[in-house]
Structure formats: structure tokens, C-alpha cells
N, C-alpha and C positions, 0 to 999 in steps of 0.2 A: 771197664775196658779202656786200655790205653788209646790215645789218639794215633800214635805211631808205634808199630810193633815190627821189629826186625828179628827174624829167626834163622839161625845157621846160615848167614849170608856169606857167599864167596863170590869175589869179583876178580877177573883177570885183566891185565893189560898185555895182550898177546900171550906169550908163554910165561909171563910173570904173574904170580898169584899175589895180588895186592891186599886182598881181604880174605880171611879164612875163618869160616864158622862163627861169624859175629852174631851175637844176640843182644839186643837192647830194646828199650821202650821209652817213650816220652808221653807223660800224662798231659791232658789238656790243661793249659795254664802254666805249665812248668817251663823253666829254662834249664836245659841239660847241655853240658859241655863235653866235648871229646878232646882229650889231650894226648900227646905222644910226640916222639921225635919225628923229624922229617922222614917221610916214607913209611910212616906207621899205618897208613890207610885211612886217615881222617877225611881228606878231601874226596877220596874214592867212595867212602860211605855216603857222603852228602850227594855226590853225583849219581849214586845208585838210587837214593831216595827220590831225587828230582827226575829220575828216569833218563838221565843223560848217558848212563852206562847200564848195560844189561848184565845182571848177575848170571853166573854159571851154575849157581846152586843157592838154595835157600828161598825165603819168602819175605815179602814186605807187605804189611797191612796198614791201611790208613782209614781210620774211622770204622774198623771192622771189615773193610773191603780189601781183597787181595789185589794189589796194584803192581805186582812184580813184573808184569809184561805190558803194561799200558804205555802209550807213547808220551813223550815229554810234555806236549801241549795239553794232553788230557790231565796230566798231573797238576798243571797250573789251574786248569778249569775246576778241579775238585778241591783246590785250596792249598797247594804247596808252591811256595815261591822261594827262590834262592838269590841271595846277594853274593856273587861269586868272588873267589880269590882274585886279587888284582883289579877289582871293581868293574872293569870291562864296560864302561859307559860308552855310548855312541859319541865319539869325540867330535865329529863334524855336524852333530845335531845340537840344538839348543837344550837347555835344562828342561824346558817345558815339553819339548818333543820326546825326550827320554822318559818323562813321567807319563805322557800319553801312551808310549809304547808299553809301559808297565801294565796298562789297563787294556791290552789288546784283546783279551778274552771277553771283555765286557762291551756292551753296546755303548758307543759314544753318546754322550748326552749330558743333561744337567747333573746327574749323580757323579759322573767322572770329573766334570768341572769342579764340583763341590769338593771332591776328594783331593784334587790338585791344590785347591785353596787350603785344605787342611794340612797338606804336606808343606806348603809355604809357611803356615802358622807354626808347625812343629819344627821346621828347619828354616828359620828366617833368612839365612844367607842364601839359600836357594831361591827364595822369593825375590831377593835383591838382584839375583843374577838370572832370572827366568829366561831372558832372551840371549844370554851369553852361551857361546859354544862350550859344550861340556868338556872338551879337551883342553880348554884354557883355565879350568878351575884348578884350585890347589888340590893336593892329595886328600886332605880332610874333607873338602867340599865334594870331591868325587865320591868319597865313601858315603857321605850323607845322601848323595844322589842315588847311589846304588841301593841303599837301604830303602829310601823313599820310593824308588821305582818298583822294588819288590813289594812294598806295602800297597801299591796302587792296584794290585790284583785282589786285594782284600783277603789275604791268605789266612787259613786256619793254622798253618805251620810255616814259620819263617826259618829258613836255613841261612846261617851267616858263616861265611868261610873267610877266616883270617881278617876280620874287620880292622885290626890295628896295624896290618902289614905296611911297613915303610913310612909310618906317620910319626911325627914328633910327640914326645910324651904328653904335652899339654893337649894336643888334639886327640890322643888316645883316650885320655880321661874324659874328654867331651863325648867321644863316640860311645864309651861305655856308660856314661850318664844317660845317653839316649837309649841304649840297650836295656838299662835298668828301668827306665820309664816305660818302655814298651812292655816289659815283663809285668810291671805293676798294673798296666792297663789290661792285662789278661792275654797278651799275645803269646802263643806257644812258640818257643825258640829252641832250635838245635844248633849249638854254637861250636865251631872249630876255631881255636885261637892259639897262637904261638906263646902269648903271655899267659902261662898256665895259672899263675897266682891270681891275676886279675879276672881271668875267666871263671875260676872256681869261686872267687868272691862274689861273682855276679850271677851264679847259678844255684839251682836247688840240688842237682845231682851231677856227678862226674863219672865218665867212663874213661879208663886209661887203655890206650891201644899200643901194642908193641908188635912190630913186624906183621901187621895185618890181623892180629888177634887181640881180643879183649883180655887183659891180664887181671884187672880187678876194677871194682866200681863201688860207689856208695854215696852217702850224703856228702856234698861238697865241703861243708864246714868241718866235718870229721876228717875227711881226707887231707885237708890243709894241715892237719897235725900228724898225719901218718908218716912214719920215718921213710917208707919206701918212696912215697911221692916227694917228700921233702928233699931227699938226696938226689933223686933222679931228675926232677923237673923244677924244683923251686929254689935250687941253689943253696940248700941247707948243708 
């Protein structure tokens, strides 16, 4: 049984149908990526999984449980966390305050403090800036904070939305090194990323979305050599 199962999902923004009849799955321990042009429905899919958007049709299962209609805070409690597009850190709060917020579904105490320590060990620059306002961090540091904040809920599934957006190439490589490390540690990841080649190199499987629909999917390594993907998304 897959950890995440999406079946015939349709999601609207007002009168606009952003996702139509989408079916996909993510196995426990996998990194799966969604690629596609702007407006293809990638972020909409993540927001439906994290329960920030309500589908008009279809079903979402997590660990075998139907979560299609549960509220967003319940999604966090059962193990789904999202690092959103644009990072969306609390700019006027410290790095440490942002991390504590990530654990809001957990009872504050020694375990939370220990996890904050682990985040500082994993992201040393955050440890150096623990008392600094998040809004004064660089873009790369804010992205690290957004990922660390999501990990503070101890998720079973981590949703990453455009983690390289607006970052310099050297920082992008650092962020994807972190993503690879998380995958190697067994964190299950559903990744949306504008850099299709890098995303596919960092994932087990890839789904390609066009105009809200899944056009094809498969093993990421194989799709990297697929002529359709090569010409449409990889600049071949």
C-alpha cells in the first residue's frame, strides 16, 4: 500500500479547473517529483494534499485513510508537512520562533528542544542565526528555515514546493544536497520544482503534468532520456 494515493483528483480555483482527473501515488521512503509548465497544476496538487484546497472530485488517501475532507491542521497532525512556494517564513519572528511554530501540533518540551538542536546540526547556518529575525536571512537561508520548520512536525510525508525558486545556482546545489540527504534518511518527499533536470536527478519517479492533467510518468532516470521530456522540459 502506498503512503499517499491520489485518485481522479480535480481541483478548481473559482471557475477555473486547475487539476483534472489526476491519479498518482508515493510509496514510503520515495522521492517523487512533479514537473510541468507554469499553471500545470503542480502547486495546486500539493495544496490539495496538505488540505489547503478542497477538491471538487476525487479522493486522497494517506496511510490507507481517506483524508479528502479533513482540515489542514489535522493533516499536519497525521504526518503531512509542507514547505511552501516562496518560503513564507515569519519575517518578524526569530529563526528559533519559526522552528517552534513548526512543532505547534506537538507538546512543547524536551523532545521539541532536542529536535530544534537537530535542525541546527543539520542546518548550521540556522544555528548561527537562531536569534536573528527570519526576514533578514538570505533567500537560501530562508529556504533552509522553511524546510527545517516543516521537519519540526516530524512528518511522514514532506511536500516541497519550488525549493530552488529565486536562488543562486550554488545555493540551489546546496538545497538539493539537503533534499538528497533527507531522502537517504528515509524521509518520503513529494517535490514540485522548476528545475526539472535537477528534480528528476534527485527523485525515484516523476509525474509530468500539462494543463492540470497527468500526461505520462515513470522512473526518473528513464524519463531523463525520454525525447518528450527532453524537448519539452530539459532544453534538449
